[in-house]
N, C-alpha and C positions, 0 to 999 in steps of 0.2 A: 469141705468146710461147711459148717452149719450156719445159715444166716437167719436172723430173727427180724422180721419186718418191723415189729414194734421198736426194737432197739435201734435199727437203722433210721427209722423215722425220728426217734428221739435225738439221735446224734445229729441228723440233718437240721433239726430245729435248733439245737444248741449252737451249731456252727453258724446258722443264719442269724441268730440273736447276737452271737459274738461279732460277726461281720458288721451287722448294723450298728452295734455299740461302738465298734472300733472306728466307724466312720464319723462319729461325733467328735467335735473339737472341744476339749475341756478348756474352760476359761483359764487363762494364764493368771496365776497369782503374782502379786507385786508386793511382797511382804515387808520390805524395808527400803531405806534410802538407796536409790539406784537399782531397785528390783532384785530378782533372784541372783545371788552371788555378789550383789553390791557393786557391779561394774558397768551398769547402764545398758545391758543387753536385753532385748525382748525377742521371744520366739514367734511373735505374731507375723503373719504374712500379708495381711490386708489392711494395715493401718492407713488412715487417710493421708494423702500427700497434699492435695489441694482441698481446701474447705471454705465454706461460706457460712458466716454466723447466722444467716437467716434460714438456711436449708439443711445444714449438716450438723446441727447441735441436737443431740438426742434429748438432753435436758440441761438446764442451767439454773442453779440455785444460789441464793445469797447466803454467805457464811456469816455468822455473828462475830462481832469483835474484830480483832486484827491478829494475824500470825503469818509466818512464812514457812512453817513446816510443810514439807511435801506430802501429798496424799499417798497412802498405801492401800492395797486392795487384797482381800482374801475371802474366798468362798462367797463372792457376790456382795461383800460388805466393804465400804470405804471407811478408813479411819484417818483422822487428822486432828490437830490441836489448834487452839486459839486462846487469845487473852481478851477478856471482856471487862471494860471499866466497871467498877462497882458503883451503882447509882448513889448520888448524894454523899460521896466520900471525898472530903477535901484533900486527903492524902494521896489521891490518884491510885488507890489500890486496884489491882487487877485480879479478876477471877480467872484462873488458869484451868482450861476445860479440855476434855476429850470428847470428840464427836464421832458418831457412827452414822453412815448414810447407806441407803440401799443403792447399789451400783446400777441396778436396772432402771430405777425410777428417779433417783436423786432424793427420795423421801428421807427426812431426818428420823433415824431410829431412836437415838438417844443423844443427850447433851448433858454431860456430867462435870460438875466442879471437882477438881482434884486437889489443887492448892490455891491459896490466896497470897498474892505478892503485894507487899506494901513497900514501894521504893523509899530508900533513905533520902535525906535532904540533899545530898550531893551526888546521888546515884543517877546515872543516865545509861542509855544504850545507843549504839551506833544508829544513824538515820536509816540504814538499810536493814537493821535488825528488828526483832520484836521480842516480846516475852514468851513467844511460842514459836521458835524457829527450828527446834530439833524434831526430826521426823520420827514418828512412832515405829514400832516393829511388832510383828505378830507371829505366833507359832501355830495359828489355826484354832486355838482354844482361848488364848488370852492376848490382850494387846498391852504393850508396855510403852508408857509415855515418859518423856524425860524433859525436864525444864532446867537443866544445868544445876547451879548451886541451890536452886529453890527446892529441888527434889525429883525423885523418880517414883513411878507407881505402876502397879499391875491391875488391870481390870479384866473381868470376863466379858464374853460377847453380849451379855445383857446389860453391860454398863455398871455392874456391881464392883466396888473397890475390893480387891483381894489383899493388897498391902501397899503401903507408901513408906518411903524412906527419905527423910529430909535432914539426915545427919551428916551430909558431906558438903558443907558450905565452903565457898571460896569466892574471891573477888574476881569476877569474870571480866571486869573493866568495861566492856561494851555489850554485855549480855551474852547468853549462851548461844552456841551455833552448831556444835558437833552433835551427831546422833549416836544412839547406842547400837550395839550389834550383839548377836548371840555367839557364844563360844561354849559348846556343849550345854551344860545345865546352868550356865552363867550368863549374865548380862554385863557387857563391858563398855565403858565409855571413858573419854578423856576429860580431865578437869585441870586444864592448863590456865590458871589464873595469874594474877599479878605477883603473887607470892606463893612459894611452896607448891608448884604444880605437881600433879600426880595422875596415875592411871588407876582406875578402880574396877573391881568385878563384884557384882552382887549375885547371890543365889536367886535363880529365877522363881523358885517356889515360895520363897519367904521374904526376899528383899534384904536378907542379912548380908553384911559385908564378908566376902570370901577372901579378898586380899586388896591391899592398897599399896602401890609402889611409887615412891617419890621419883621425880625426874632427877637426872644428874644435876649437880650445881651448874648454874648458868647466870650470866649477867642479865640485867633488865634491859629492855622489856622481855617479859617471860610469857605473856599470854598468847594463846592460840585457840583455834575453833574447829579442829579437824575431827573426822570420823575415822576410827580404826578399820583395818581390813584383816581378816584371818586368812592365812594361806597355809599350805602344806608343802614342805620341802623334804625330800628323802624320808618320808614317813613321819615327819615331825611337824606338828602344828606350831605356827607362830602368829603373834598379834603384831601387826605393823602399825605403829602409833607415832605419827608426826607430831612434833612439838616445836617451840621456838628453839632455834640454834642447833637442833638435833632431831633425827628420826631414830627411834629405838624399836627393836624387836623384843617381844616378851613371851615367856612361857605361859600359855593359858592356864595351866594348872596351879602354878605357884606365883606368877607375877614377876619372876626373876628376869632380869634383862639378859638377852642372848647376844645381841650385837647392837652397835650403834654407828651411825654416820653423822659427822658434824657438818653443819653449814653455818659458821659464825655470823653473827649480826643479821640473821634472818628471823623474823618473828611474825605473829599474826597469820599462822598457817591455816588455810581453810580447805583446799581440795582433798578429797578422799584418795588414797593411793589406789593404783591398779597393779595387777600381777599377771604377767604372761611371758612365754618364752624363757622362763627361768629368771626373769628380771622383775624387780619391784620398781615402780615409777612413782616418784615423789616430787611434788612441786613445793618449792620454798616460798617465802613471803616477802614482806617488807624488810629492809629498805631497798631502794633501787629496783631494777628489774628482777623478778623472781627467776630462779634456776629450776630446770628439770634435771633430776638425777635418775639414772638407770643403774640400779644396785643389784648385785648378785647376793641373794640372801643366804649365803652358805658359810659365813665366817663366824668368829667368836670374838667378843670384845670390840674394841674400836677398830673398824675396818675402813675408815675414811680413805686411807691411802692405798688400799689394796682391792676393794670390791666395788668401786664405782666404774661401771663399764663405759659410760659416756655421759656427757652433760651438755646442756645448752641454756642460754638465757634469752633466746630469741623467740618471741611470741608466746611465752609461757604464762599461764593464768595465775592471778592471785586468788580467784574465787571458784570458777567452774572446775569440776574434776575432769580428769583425762578420760580418753576412750580408746580402747584397743580393738581393732577389727582385723583379723587375719594377721598379716605381717606388718601392719601399719599402725602407727600411733597418731590419733587425731586430737587436736586441741582447739579451743576457742578462748582467747584471752579476754580480759575484762574490757578492753578497748575495741572489741569486735573484730579482731584479726584471727582468722582460722588458718590452720596449717596442718600438714600431713608429713610424717617422717617415717623412715624405715625403723622398725622397732629394734633391730639388732645393732645398727650402727649410728642411728640418729641422723642419717643423711636426709636432707630436705627434699621432698617431692614437689610440694607447692605451698604457697602462702597467698591468702586472699582476704581483702577487707570485706567483711560482711555488712558492717554498719551497725550502729547502736552500741550499747554497752551491755555487758553480760555478767550474770551471777549464777543462773541455773546451769546444771550439768547436762551435757549432751546425752541423747538417747539414740541407740542403734536398733534398727529392725529391718529385716528383709532387704539388705543392700543399701539402706538409706540411713542418713544421720539427721536428727532433728535438733536444731539450735534455736533456742528461744531467748530473745533479748529482754532486758529489763523494761523496754518500752512495749513488750507484748507482741513483737513480730517474730514469727517462727519461720526460719529459713530451712528448707529441706535440701540436702546435698547428697550426692552419690558418695558412697564409701569406696573411694577409688584413688589411685595414685595420680590422677588428673582431676583438677577441680571441675565439677559440673553442678550448677545450681538447678534444682528440679522444681522448686516452688517457693513462694513467699505467702504467708498467711498472717493477717493482722487480727489479734485478739481484741484490739481497741481498748485495752486496759493494761496497766503495768503488771508485771509479775517478776518475782525472784525465785519462785519455787520450781523444782524439777518435775518433769512429766511422770505420770504413772500410766500403766497399760492395763486395760480390762477387755477381754475378748478381742474384738477388732476395732477397739476405740481407744482414744487418748483421754485420760483424766487430767484436767488442767486446773490449777489454782491460780486465780488472779487476785488483784488487790481486794476485791469485794465478793467474788463469785467462785463457784466450783462448776466446771463444765464437763460434760461427756461429749466428745466430738467423734462422730462416726460417719 
């Protein structure tokens, strides 16, 4: 065998560079509500468990205006939305804005007005809502911001407006709440207002309407505030879209309904569905205690009586989304009661009062679950079939937004600030 020293040296250099590069940890992107896949999981291994606001805050910045959209992170940039009162405007108009910040320093990169909202004389929003509650989503080149019936827009990473669509108005009753998702080349969101609720898909490159599918006939109240989830079953994509009185699955290409499960007299649905072990998990809403439904997403038409594997109305949230870790389903309800159930049967492993009230959705990372209350207290527990509290951390400020993750740190939006905790 003929050996060439120069070739061998080059190969060794390439192998060395590859090894060194492989040792680097690429910053995890958090591109949409509840992170990659939209189900609240982070791959980070060294997120803080205990923290002190004096010593463990990498940076803290004041955010202008008011909004409860959760932050997202991509390629070292944070994106979030807010609503800023227009000065000297007696009609209480709101400038609806998209913000971009440097994740390393917290520096504001740009702050761009997208729409202006002038509330009607009898218009109001829920005390826990805002005019900027829908979380943005990004594909690494553009960021898409959604303000419910006010409009949806696409901006590039320099803050330049690419398109805006304000042609899908509806009466949201208490303000918008659900966030958009990607489905192939389209942007999908739920528009479940007081009358004529519908699901819509826009073309991501132009903002043009791809399809609009009315919800099935239903009694009042009809409004809801959920975020859809795209899943794949037997090679077929489905859009899981909770609404008042019913959850529907839709074909992403055409908007046609594939199946539905009814839950009569339930409305104001907020939690995002989760999907695992061949089951879709959906929380219903008001009135009375909400129910959790475990649904087999394999049917056609009305599958209420045939495809619900199990259900419970004990400890189910109205607002926070659910979390699946391994073979367990974890929940924190609005009244601060956490619970863990077997994902296949619904059997209860434990139930524990955490304290406080909750709106933010839980985060999972490295065997731990992060639960942040509306009062700003983050309780960290073990993702296990026996309850174990690991830490409590007080942000000293209210929050309704869900956590985002960047590198080995947590990005937190509170009532007035954005934090990087590390």
